[in-house]
DRENKOL-859965 format. One record per residue (C-alpha): residue number from 1; z, y, x; residue in one letter. Coordinates in steps of 0.2 Angstrom, whole numbers, plus 5000, padded with zeros to 4 digits. Layout:
<atoms>
+-----+------+-------+------+------+
! pos !   up ! north ! east ! code !
+-----+------+-------+------+------+
! NUM !    Z !     Y !    X !    A !
...
+-----+------+-------+------+------+
</atoms>
This chain:
<atoms>
+-----+------+-------+------+------+
! pos !   up ! north ! east ! code !
+-----+------+-------+------+------+
!   1 ! 5063 !  4985 ! 4982 !    X !
!   2 ! 5055 !  4987 ! 4998 !    X !
!   3 ! 5050 !  4969 ! 5001 !    X !
!   4 ! 5044 !  4966 ! 4983 !    X !
!   5 ! 5033 !  4982 ! 4983 !    X !
!   6 ! 5025 !  4977 ! 5000 !    X !
!   7 ! 5021 !  4960 ! 4993 !    X !
!   8 ! 5013 !  4967 ! 4977 !    X !
!   9 ! 5003 !  4981 ! 4985 !    X !
!  10 ! 4997 !  4968 ! 4998 !    X !
!  11 ! 4991 !  4957 ! 4984 !    X !
!  12 ! 4982 !  4972 ! 4976 !    X !
!  13 ! 4974 !  4977 ! 4992 !    X !
!  14 ! 4969 !  4959 ! 4995 !    X !
!  15 ! 4960 !  4958 ! 4978 !    X !
!  16 ! 4952 !  4974 ! 4981 !    X !
!  17 ! 4946 !  4968 ! 4998 !    X !
!  18 ! 4937 !  4953 ! 4990 !    X !
!  19 ! 4928 !  4966 ! 4978 !    X !
!  20 ! 4923 !  4977 ! 4993 !    X !
!  21 ! 4916 !  4961 ! 5002 !    X !
!  22 ! 4906 !  4956 ! 4987 !    X !
!  23 ! 4916 !  4940 ! 4983 !    X !
!  24 ! 4918 !  4945 ! 4964 !    X !
!  25 ! 4903 !  4944 ! 4954 !    X !
!  26 ! 4909 !  4958 ! 4943 !    X !
!  27 ! 4923 !  4972 ! 4944 !    X !
!  28 ! 4932 !  4967 ! 4929 !    X !
!  29 ! 4941 !  4952 ! 4938 !    X !
!  30 ! 4947 !  4964 ! 4952 !    X !
!  31 ! 4952 !  4977 ! 4939 !    X !
!  32 ! 4963 !  4964 ! 4930 !    X !
!  33 ! 4971 !  4958 ! 4945 !    X !
!  34 ! 4974 !  4975 ! 4954 !    X !
!  35 ! 4979 !  4983 ! 4937 !    X !
!  36 ! 4993 !  4970 ! 4934 !    X !
!  37 ! 4999 !  4971 ! 4952 !    X !
!  38 ! 4999 !  4990 ! 4951 !    X !
!  39 ! 5009 !  4990 ! 4936 !    X !
!  40 ! 5022 !  4978 ! 4943 !    X !
!  41 ! 5023 !  4988 ! 4959 !    X !
!  42 ! 5026 !  5003 ! 4948 !    X !
!  43 ! 5041 !  4994 ! 4941 !    X !
!  44 ! 5049 !  4991 ! 4958 !    X !
!  45 ! 5054 !  5010 ! 4958 !    X !
!  46 ! 5068 !  5004 ! 4946 !    X !
!  47 ! 5075 !  4991 ! 4958 !    X !
!  48 ! 5089 !  4995 ! 4970 !    X !
!  49 ! 5084 !  4996 ! 4989 !    X !
!  50 ! 5088 !  4981 ! 5000 !    X !
!  51 ! 5085 !  4989 ! 5017 !    X !
!  52 ! 5087 !  5008 ! 5015 !    X !
!  53 ! 5105 !  5007 ! 5008 !    X !
!  54 ! 5119 !  5020 ! 5008 !    X !
!  55 ! 5122 !  5037 ! 5001 !    X !
!  56 ! 5117 !  5046 ! 5016 !    X !
!  57 ! 5100 !  5038 ! 5016 !    X !
!  58 ! 5095 !  5047 ! 4999 !    X !
!  59 ! 5080 !  5056 ! 5007 !    X !
!  60 ! 5073 !  5040 ! 5014 !    X !
!  61 ! 5075 !  5031 ! 4998 !    X !
!  62 ! 5067 !  5045 ! 4988 !    X !
!  63 ! 5053 !  5045 ! 5000 !    X !
!  64 ! 5050 !  5027 ! 4999 !    X !
!  65 ! 5050 !  5028 ! 4980 !    X !
!  66 ! 5037 !  5042 ! 4981 !    X !
!  67 ! 5026 !  5030 ! 4992 !    X !
!  68 ! 5028 !  5017 ! 4978 !    X !
!  69 ! 5022 !  5029 ! 4965 !    X !
!  70 ! 5007 !  5036 ! 4974 !    X !
!  71 ! 5001 !  5018 ! 4979 !    X !
!  72 ! 5004 !  5012 ! 4961 !    X !
!  73 ! 4993 !  5027 ! 4955 !    X !
!  74 ! 4980 !  5021 ! 4967 !    X !
!  75 ! 4980 !  5003 ! 4961 !    X !
!  76 ! 4979 !  5009 ! 4943 !    X !
!  77 ! 4964 !  5020 ! 4948 !    X !
!  78 ! 4956 !  5005 ! 4957 !    X !
!  79 ! 4959 !  4994 ! 4941 !    X !
!  80 ! 4951 !  5008 ! 4930 !    X !
!  81 ! 4936 !  5008 ! 4942 !    X !
!  82 ! 4934 !  4989 ! 4940 !    X !
!  83 ! 4937 !  4988 ! 4922 !    X !
!  84 ! 4927 !  5003 ! 4916 !    X !
!  85 ! 4915 !  5005 ! 4930 !    X !
!  86 ! 4919 !  5023 ! 4934 !    X !
!  87 ! 4914 !  5033 ! 4949 !    X !
!  88 ! 4923 !  5027 ! 4965 !    X !
!  89 ! 4922 !  5044 ! 4974 !    X !
!  90 ! 4937 !  5050 ! 4965 !    X !
!  91 ! 4947 !  5035 ! 4971 !    X !
!  92 ! 4940 !  5039 ! 4988 !    X !
!  93 ! 4946 !  5057 ! 4988 !    X !
!  94 ! 4963 !  5051 ! 4981 !    X !
!  95 ! 4964 !  5040 ! 4997 !    X !
!  96 ! 4964 !  5055 ! 5008 !    X !
!  97 ! 4979 !  5061 ! 4999 !    X !
!  98 ! 4986 !  5043 ! 4999 !    X !
!  99 ! 4984 !  5043 ! 5018 !    X !
! 100 ! 4994 !  5059 ! 5021 !    X !
! 101 ! 5007 !  5053 ! 5008 !    X !
! 102 ! 5009 !  5037 ! 5019 !    X !
! 103 ! 5008 !  5046 ! 5036 !    X !
! 104 ! 5023 !  5057 ! 5032 !    X !
! 105 ! 5035 !  5042 ! 5029 !    X !
! 106 ! 5028 !  5034 ! 5044 !    X !
! 107 ! 5033 !  5049 ! 5055 !    X !
! 108 ! 5050 !  5051 ! 5047 !    X !
! 109 ! 5054 !  5032 ! 5048 !    X !
! 110 ! 5049 !  5031 ! 5066 !    X !
! 111 ! 5060 !  5046 ! 5070 !    X !
! 112 ! 5075 !  5044 ! 5059 !    X !
! 113 ! 5077 !  5025 ! 5055 !    X !
! 114 ! 5076 !  5022 ! 5074 !    X !
! 115 ! 5093 !  5029 ! 5076 !    X !
! 116 ! 5102 !  5021 ! 5061 !    X !
! 117 ! 5095 !  5004 ! 5060 !    X !
! 118 ! 5091 !  4988 ! 5070 !    X !
! 119 ! 5074 !  4987 ! 5078 !    X !
! 120 ! 5067 !  4974 ! 5066 !    X !
! 121 ! 5071 !  4985 ! 5051 !    X !
! 122 ! 5063 !  5001 ! 5057 !    X !
! 123 ! 5049 !  4993 ! 5065 !    X !
! 124 ! 5044 !  4983 ! 5049 !    X !
! 125 ! 5045 !  4998 ! 5038 !    X !
! 126 ! 5036 !  5009 ! 5050 !    X !
! 127 ! 5023 !  4996 ! 5054 !    X !
! 128 ! 5019 !  4994 ! 5035 !    X !
! 129 ! 5018 !  5013 ! 5033 !    X !
! 130 ! 5006 !  5014 ! 5047 !    X !
! 131 ! 4995 !  5000 ! 5041 !    X !
! 132 ! 4994 !  5008 ! 5023 !    X !
! 133 ! 4990 !  5024 ! 5031 !    X !
! 134 ! 4975 !  5016 ! 5041 !    X !
! 135 ! 4969 !  5007 ! 5025 !    X !
! 136 ! 4969 !  5023 ! 5015 !    X !
! 137 ! 4960 !  5032 ! 5028 !    X !
! 138 ! 4946 !  5019 ! 5029 !    X !
! 139 ! 4945 !  5019 ! 5011 !    X !
! 140 ! 4943 !  5038 ! 5011 !    X !
! 141 ! 4928 !  5037 ! 5023 !    X !
! 142 ! 4920 !  5022 ! 5014 !    X !
! 143 ! 4922 !  5028 ! 4996 !    X !
! 144 ! 4923 !  5047 ! 4996 !    X !
! 145 ! 4910 !  5050 ! 5009 !    X !
! 146 ! 4899 !  5036 ! 5004 !    X !
! 147 ! 4896 !  5028 ! 5021 !    X !
! 148 ! 4889 !  5012 ! 5016 !    X !
! 149 ! 4889 !  5005 ! 5033 !    X !
! 150 ! 4908 !  5005 ! 5032 !    X !
! 151 ! 4908 !  4992 ! 5018 !    X !
! 152 ! 4911 !  4977 ! 5028 !    X !
! 153 ! 4923 !  4986 ! 5040 !    X !
! 154 ! 4933 !  4993 ! 5025 !    X !
! 155 ! 4933 !  4976 ! 5017 !    X !
! 156 ! 4939 !  4967 ! 5032 !    X !
! 157 ! 4952 !  4980 ! 5036 !    X !
! 158 ! 4958 !  4978 ! 5018 !    X !
! 159 ! 4959 !  4959 ! 5020 !    X !
! 160 ! 4968 !  4959 ! 5037 !    X !
! 161 ! 4979 !  4974 ! 5033 !    X !
! 162 ! 4984 !  4968 ! 5016 !    X !
! 163 ! 4989 !  4951 ! 5024 !    X !
! 164 ! 4999 !  4960 ! 5037 !    X !
! 165 ! 5008 !  4971 ! 5024 !    X !
! 166 ! 5011 !  4955 ! 5014 !    X !
! 167 ! 5019 !  4946 ! 5029 !    X !
! 168 ! 5030 !  4961 ! 5032 !    X !
! 169 ! 5035 !  4961 ! 5014 !    X !
! 170 ! 5039 !  4942 ! 5014 !    X !
! 171 ! 5050 !  4945 ! 5029 !    X !
! 172 ! 5059 !  4959 ! 5021 !    X !
! 173 ! 5061 !  4949 ! 5004 !    X !
! 174 ! 5067 !  4933 ! 5013 !    X !
! 175 ! 5080 !  4944 ! 5023 !    X !
! 176 ! 5072 !  4939 ! 5040 !    X !
! 177 ! 5071 !  4958 ! 5042 !    X !
! 178 ! 5088 !  4966 ! 5036 !    X !
! 179 ! 5098 !  4981 ! 5039 !    X !
+-----+------+-------+------+------+
</atoms>
């Protein structure tokens, strides 16, 4: 669940970064890619966890599934913006909520998982949550507050951050990072 979600959300953010950087001639292309990846990431809620296993980790599993849900809603909103050309400020304000919703698991995973799992596991999950928090915060400032000077900064942070999240997801999915 964790690795596949991280790969899918990284793909969606990578496609969004191309749109922010102006590489797509129209938003529909980005909308189709991000919408498909968002719906696929929403389906990962039904998968069983690969890292956060055990009955006593129910709170951590539920928290990770809630992160999946809020990021899937974000990608569907970005897809709607691309397909129907709706106002992007709403997505920006949702990014503020998204940043907080990603910061809480980061704090919990750093404090709780550190005591229960190997270093590679809790560092990988915590690093991915930290990167997602940073990306959501940057998108809030770019889209909601309409700081146009942040377009290139937001685009490059999305590009590099999504690559880092994707690499962490690949490491989790290929069991290089395991509990």
